[in-house]
Structure formats: structure tokens, C-alpha cells
N, C-alpha and C positions, 0 to 999 in steps of 0.2 A: 513417491519422488524423493522422499527422505530429505525434505527441505523444512527447517523449522522456521516459521514465520512468527516474528515476535511483534506484538501489538501493545501499546501502552493502555493502562486502564485507569478509571477514576475509582474512587472509593465507593462501596456498596454497590458494585457492578453485578449484574445477573447475566445468566446464560440466555443466548438469543433463541427463541422458539424456532426460528427458521433454520438454525444449524443443528438441530436435533435429528438423530437417525430416522425416527418415525416420519418426521416432516419431509426430509429428504427423499425418502423412498416414495412417499405420496406424491410430491412434486415430480419425481422421475416418471411415475406412472402417468400423470397428467400431461407432461410433455410428449410422451409416447402417443397419447390419445390425441393431442392436438396436431401431431404430425411434425413437431420440431425435432424430434428423436425418431429417425426412420431406422428400418432394420439394417439398411446399407451403412449408416453412420455409426450404429452400434457394432456392426461387423468389423468396421474399420478401427474401432476402439477395442476390439477383442472382448466384447461384452455380451450379455445375454438380455432378452427383452424382459425377463422376470427379475425385478430388483433383488429378490431373495438370493439369487444365484451370483450376485455380484458383490464385491467388496465395497465398503462404504467410501473409500477413496475413489474407487472407480466411478461411483455414482455422482460424486462431487465433480469429478472431471467431466462427465457426460452432462451435467447440468451447466457447467461453464460452458461447454461447447454449444448448448442449446441457447445461451444467452442469459441464464438465470444466475448472474454474478452475485446478487445480493445472498442468495442461498449458499453459494460456495463460500463467499466471504464470511457469512455467519458461522459456517462450520469450522473454518480456521480461526476465527474469533474465539469460538467456544473452546477449541483445542488450546490456544494460547492461554486463555483464561484459566483452564485447568491446570496447565503447567505453571502459571503465575500463583494460583491459590496454593499449590504444593510447596513452593519455595518463592515467596515475594522478595526476600532478601537477595537471591541470587540474580534477580533481574537488575538490581542496582549496578552490579558490575558490567553487565552487558550494555547498559544505557549510559553510564558516566563518561566513559573514555570518548565515545564518539560525540557526546554532548559537548565536552569540554573543548574538544578539537573544533567543533563548529562555532561555538561561542567565541574561541580565541581567534578564529579567522575572521568573523564578523566584527569583533571588537578592533582588530587590527585595521580592517576596511573602513569602519567608522571613524577611528582616529585619523587615519590618512586622509580622508575626505572632509575632516573637521565637522563631523556630525554628531559628536558626543553630547551636545547640550539639548538634543531632542528628547523630552521625556513625556510619554503620553500613558494612558491607562485603558484597560479593557479592549474593546474592539477596535478603537483607534489606534491602540498600541499594535495589535495584529496587522492592521492595515499598513501601518508605518513600517513594520518589519518586513512585510512583503514588498513594499515599494523600495526600501533600502537594499533588500536582496536582489530585486530585479535591476536597481541602479548598478550595484556592484557586478553583476553579471554582464550588463551593457559595457561598463568601464573596462572589464577584463577582455571582452570581445573586441572592443575598440582598440585597446593596447595591442592585442594579438594582430589584428588587421594592419595596424600601423607598421608592425615589425614584420609582415608578410606571412605570419603563421595562420593560414586560412584552412588548413587541412581538416580539422575537426569541427569546423563551423557548419551548421546546417544551412544557414541562410545569411547572406550578406545584404539582404534588401534594405533593412533599415539602418545600416551603419554608414554613416557619411563623414 
């Protein structure tokens, strides 16, 4: 599909065993035996029953169709980790601009709502960040509804 998925990593990270080619092929065989991947589904995907006759990306796609999302995710994580280990500095430029934009937006919303004095640590900080983000989303949605812009809102049930 030629989509590059970029995932952030911690120090001393390791490749996931679930995303290795041998494991993916074994899981593919098991899903066929369990009946989750039928010959009809494989034909719709343009694949063979034998995993050796399919490309690795096709096997990952079939596993995602069969509901094995952790294996598909581990494969893409391993791919991203491989790209990251080749050029860790190149990832900074991909990450820094969106991060600055997001922090600037949240900083502006926190200032506007007079919430700058809230300082927390660890898990409480993460929970507070989520709560503030949800509060900002609700405030934006409420403002849009007040001005009659309801086109892109999925639900108006909780906005009064």
C-alpha cells in the first residue's frame, strides 16, 4: 500500500516477536486451520493458501482481515523500528513540527480558559491532559453549535 507508518519509540527498544516473518506465516497457517481465513476470503484478497506463495505484506493484510491486529501492528512496528534504527535523527524533523503545532494550540486553549496554573506529574498529568483536551473539544463543539455550524459534528446529544 506504500504507506509509511511512523511510531515513536523508547530507548533500548526491541523488535517484537509477533511481527517477524516466520511468526506471521505460522499465524497465517493457524488462522486457515481455525477457519478464520477461508479459501473464499483468500481468493477475494488475491492470495494463495500456501503462505510461501504470498508476499509478506499480503499475509499481514490477511491477518488483519482475520482479526489478528496485534500481529499486523507488530509487523508495522518492527518496520518503523528498522527505519528508526537506520536514521534516528531523521525522525526528529518528522515529529517536531506537528508536536509544536499541537502544543501551541493546546497552550492557546489553556491560556484562553485560564488553566495555566494546573501542574501535575506522571499519570495524573496524563489524565489531566486528556481531560483538558476533551474539555477543549467540547468547548469548540459548543461554539460551533451556537453559531449554527453543525455539519461535521457526529452527535449533538450531549451538547446543551
